[in-house]
ZAVOKOL-129540 format. One record per atom (N, C-alpha, C): residue number from 1; atom name; x, y negated, z. Coordinates in steps of 0.05 Angstrom, whole numbers. Each point is the difference from the previous one (the first is absolute). Layout:
<recs>
REC pos site     xx     yy     zz
REC NUM   CA      X      Y      Z
...
</recs>
This chain:
<recs>
REC pos site     xx     yy     zz
REC   1    N   -730  -2820   -865
REC   1   CA     -5      1    -28
REC   1    C     31      1    -16
REC   2    N     -3     19    -19
REC   2   CA     23      5    -14
REC   2    C    -10    -16    -26
REC   3    N     24    -10    -11
REC   3   CA     -2    -11    -33
REC   3    C     28      8    -12
REC   4    N     -4     -2    -24
REC   4   CA     22      8    -20
REC   4    C      6    -28    -13
REC   5    N     27     -4     -1
REC   5   CA      8    -22    -13
REC   5    C     29      6    -15
REC   6    N      1     -4    -28
REC   6   CA     24      9    -13
REC   6    C     11     28      6
REC   7    N    -19     20      3
REC   7   CA     11     27      5
REC   7    C      6      5     29
REC   8    N      4    -20     16
REC   8   CA      3      6     27
REC   8    C    -24     -3     19
REC   9    N      0     17     19
REC   9   CA    -19      0     19
REC   9    C      5    -23     26
REC  10    N    -20    -17     -2
REC  10   CA      1    -20     22
REC  10    C    -23      5     20
REC  11    N      4     -7     26
REC  11   CA    -22     -3     21
REC  11    C     -6    -27      3
REC  12    N    -27     -5     -7
REC  12   CA     -9    -29      4
REC  12    C    -11     -2     28
REC  13    N     11    -22     15
REC  13   CA     -4     -8     24
REC  13    C    -34     -9     -3
REC  14    N    -15     13     22
REC  14   CA    -26     -7      4
REC  14    C     -2    -14     29
REC  15    N    -15    -23     -3
REC  15   CA     -5    -16     23
REC  15    C    -15     17     24
REC  16    N     13      2     20
REC  16   CA    -14     17     22
REC  16    C    -12    -13     20
REC  17    N    -22      6     10
REC  17   CA    -13    -16     22
REC  17    C     19     -6     23
REC  18    N     18     18      5
REC  18   CA     15     -3     22
REC  18    C     24    -22     -3
REC  19    N      4     -9    -27
REC  19   CA     17    -18     -4
REC  19    C     -8    -33     11
REC  20    N     16    -16     11
REC  20   CA     -6    -21     16
REC  20    C      3    -22    -19
REC  21    N    -17    -15     -2
REC  21   CA      5    -30    -19
REC  21    C     15    -17     21
REC  22    N     16    -15    -14
REC  22   CA     16    -18     14
REC  22    C      8    -24    -16
REC  23    N     15    -19      8
REC  23   CA      8    -25    -12
REC  23    C     31      0     -4
REC  24    N     14     23     -1
REC  24   CA     29     -4      1
REC  24    C      9    -11    -28
REC  25    N     -9     12    -17
REC  25   CA      8     -9    -27
REC  25    C     -6    -29     -8
REC  26    N    -26    -12      7
REC  26   CA     -3    -28     -1
REC  26    C     19    -20     13
REC  27    N      7      7     26
REC  27   CA     19    -13     16
REC  27    C     28      4     -6
REC  28    N     10     19    -17
REC  28   CA     22      5     -6
REC  28    C      4    -20    -25
REC  29    N    -16      4    -14
REC  29   CA     -1    -16    -29
REC  29    C      0    -28      9
REC  30    N    -17     -8     19
REC  30   CA     -3    -28     11
REC  30    C     31    -12     11
REC  31    N     15     18     10
REC  31   CA     28     -7     10
REC  31    C     21      1    -15
REC  32    N     -6     10    -29
REC  32   CA     15      4    -22
REC  32    C     23     24      3
REC  33    N     -6     19     17
REC  33   CA     15     24      4
REC  33    C     -7     21    -20
REC  34    N     20     17     -7
REC  34   CA     -5     26    -14
REC  34    C     -2     19     20
REC  35    N    -10     26     -8
REC  35   CA     -2     22     19
REC  35    C     26     10      7
REC  36    N     22     -3    -13
REC  36   CA     25      4      5
REC  36    C     13    -17     26
REC  37    N    -10    -28     -7
REC  37   CA     10    -20     20
REC  37    C    -10      7     28
REC  38    N    -27      5      1
REC  38   CA    -19      6     24
REC  38    C     15     29     11
REC  39    N     10     19    -15
REC  39   CA      8     25     11
REC  39    C     27     -8     12
REC  40    N     16    -16    -12
REC  40   CA     29     -6     13
REC  40    C     -9    -14     24
REC  41    N    -10    -19      4
REC  41   CA    -12    -17     23
REC  41    C     -7     20     24
REC  42    N    -17     19     -6
REC  42   CA    -12     16     19
REC  42    C     21     29      7
REC  43    N     20     -2    -16
REC  43   CA     16     22      8
REC  43    C     -7     27    -17
REC  44    N    -16      1    -19
REC  44   CA     -7     25    -13
REC  44    C     20      6    -27
REC  45    N      5     24     -3
REC  45   CA     21      4    -20
REC  45    C    -11     -3    -32
REC  46    N    -25      4     -1
REC  46   CA    -14     -3    -26
REC  46    C    -27    -16      1
REC  47    N     -4    -15    -22
REC  47   CA    -23    -15     -1
REC  47    C    -31     24     -1
REC  48    N      8     22     -5
REC  48   CA    -25     17      4
REC  48    C    -15     -2     24
REC  49    N      7     -3     22
REC  49   CA    -12     -1     28
REC  49    C    -18    -26     -4
REC  50    N     12    -18    -10
REC  50   CA    -15    -33     -1
REC  50    C    -23      8    -22
REC  51    N      4     12    -15
REC  51   CA    -20      7    -23
REC  51    C    -23     15     12
REC  52    N      8     23     18
REC  52   CA    -23     14     12
REC  52    C    -14    -16     19
REC  53    N     13    -17     16
REC  53   CA    -14    -16     17
REC  53    C    -20    -24    -18
REC  54    N      9     -8    -16
REC  54   CA    -19    -17    -20
REC  54    C    -22     12    -10
REC  55    N      3     27    -10
REC  55   CA    -18     15    -10
REC  55    C    -22      9     21
REC  56    N      6      1     24
REC  56   CA    -17      8     21
REC  56    C      6     31      6
REC  57    N     21     13    -16
REC  57   CA      3     29      5
REC  57    C     11      7     29
REC  58    N     16    -20      8
REC  58   CA     11      5     27
REC  58    C     -3    -26     17
REC  59    N     -4      1     26
REC  59   CA      0    -23     21
REC  59    C     25     -3     11
REC  60    N     11    -22     -1
REC  60   CA     28     -6     11
REC  60    C     -5      2     32
REC  61    N     28      9     13
REC  61   CA      2      1     29
REC  61    C     -6    -27     11
REC  62    N     -8      1     23
REC  62   CA     -4    -26     16
REC  62    C     24    -22     -3
REC  63    N     24     14      0
REC  63   CA     23    -20     -5
REC  63    C      4    -11    -29
REC  64    N     -6     18    -17
REC  64   CA     -1    -11    -29
REC  64    C    -20    -21     -1
REC  65    N    -25      5     10
REC  65   CA    -24    -21     -1
REC  65    C     10    -25      8
REC  66    N     13      1     24
REC  66   CA     14    -31     14
REC  66    C     16     -8    -21
REC  67    N     17     13    -11
REC  67   CA     20     -9    -21
REC  67    C    -10    -12    -22
REC  68    N    -23     14    -11
REC  68   CA    -21    -12    -22
REC  68    C     -5    -28      9
REC  69    N    -14      0     26
REC  69   CA     -9    -24      8
REC  69    C     24    -22      3
REC  70    N     21      6      9
REC  70   CA     22    -19     -2
REC  70    C     10    -11    -26
REC  71    N      3     19    -18
REC  71   CA      8     -7    -27
REC  71    C    -21    -16    -15
REC  72    N    -24      8      1
REC  72   CA    -23    -11    -17
REC  72    C    -11    -24     10
REC  73    N      6     -7     29
REC  73   CA     -8    -23     16
REC  73    C    -29     -2      6
REC  74    N    -14     25      3
REC  74   CA    -26      2      3
REC  74    C     -7     23     20
REC  75    N    -22     -2     18
REC  75   CA     -5     19     21
REC  75    C     -4     27    -15
REC  76    N      3     22     16
REC  76   CA     -3     25    -12
REC  76    C    -28      8     -4
REC  77    N    -21    -15     13
REC  77   CA    -30      3     -4
REC  77    C     -7    -12    -28
REC  78    N     17    -20     -9
REC  78   CA     -5    -11    -30
REC  78    C     11     20    -21
REC  79    N     21     14     11
REC  79   CA     12     21    -20
REC  79    C    -16     26     -4
REC  80    N    -14     10     23
REC  80   CA    -18     21      0
REC  80    C    -29     -5      9
REC  81    N    -16    -15    -17
REC  81   CA    -23    -11      8
REC  81    C    -21     25     10
REC  82    N     -4     17    -17
REC  82   CA    -14     25      2
REC  82    C      3     12     28
REC  83    N     30      4      6
REC  83   CA      5     15     22
REC  83    C     -9    -17     27
REC  84    N      7    -25     -1
REC  84   CA     -7    -20     20
REC  84    C    -29     -1      6
REC  85    N    -16      0    -24
REC  85   CA    -29     -2      7
REC  85    C     -9     29     13
REC  86    N     10     18     -9
REC  86   CA     -8     30     11
REC  86    C      7      1     26
REC  87    N     22    -10      7
REC  87   CA      9      5     34
REC  87    C    -15    -23     16
REC  88    N     -9    -17    -11
REC  88   CA    -11    -25     15
REC  88    C    -32      4      3
REC  89    N     -6     19    -12
REC  89   CA    -31      2      1
REC  89    C    -11     10     28
REC  90    N    -21    -10      9
REC  90   CA     -7      7     30
REC  90    C    -13     27      1
</recs>
């Protein structure tokens, strides 16, 4: 969806069904980290990757998910409950 703001054309992000809900933002805030802090700890150059993960636009790699588990001190299943529930269905 396009929108115009101040004479400039902007693309508004639409919530896609492909986006995966997660709790990364809540646990990051709970630990008192900024996105920049987390990006530095995980070895990312910019905080944009962390933002993409938190919005559900991207799924982190297995190694990054384990790193999230370590720095937020909660199991990966708590960080990605929808994915966990989908994978554990009989």
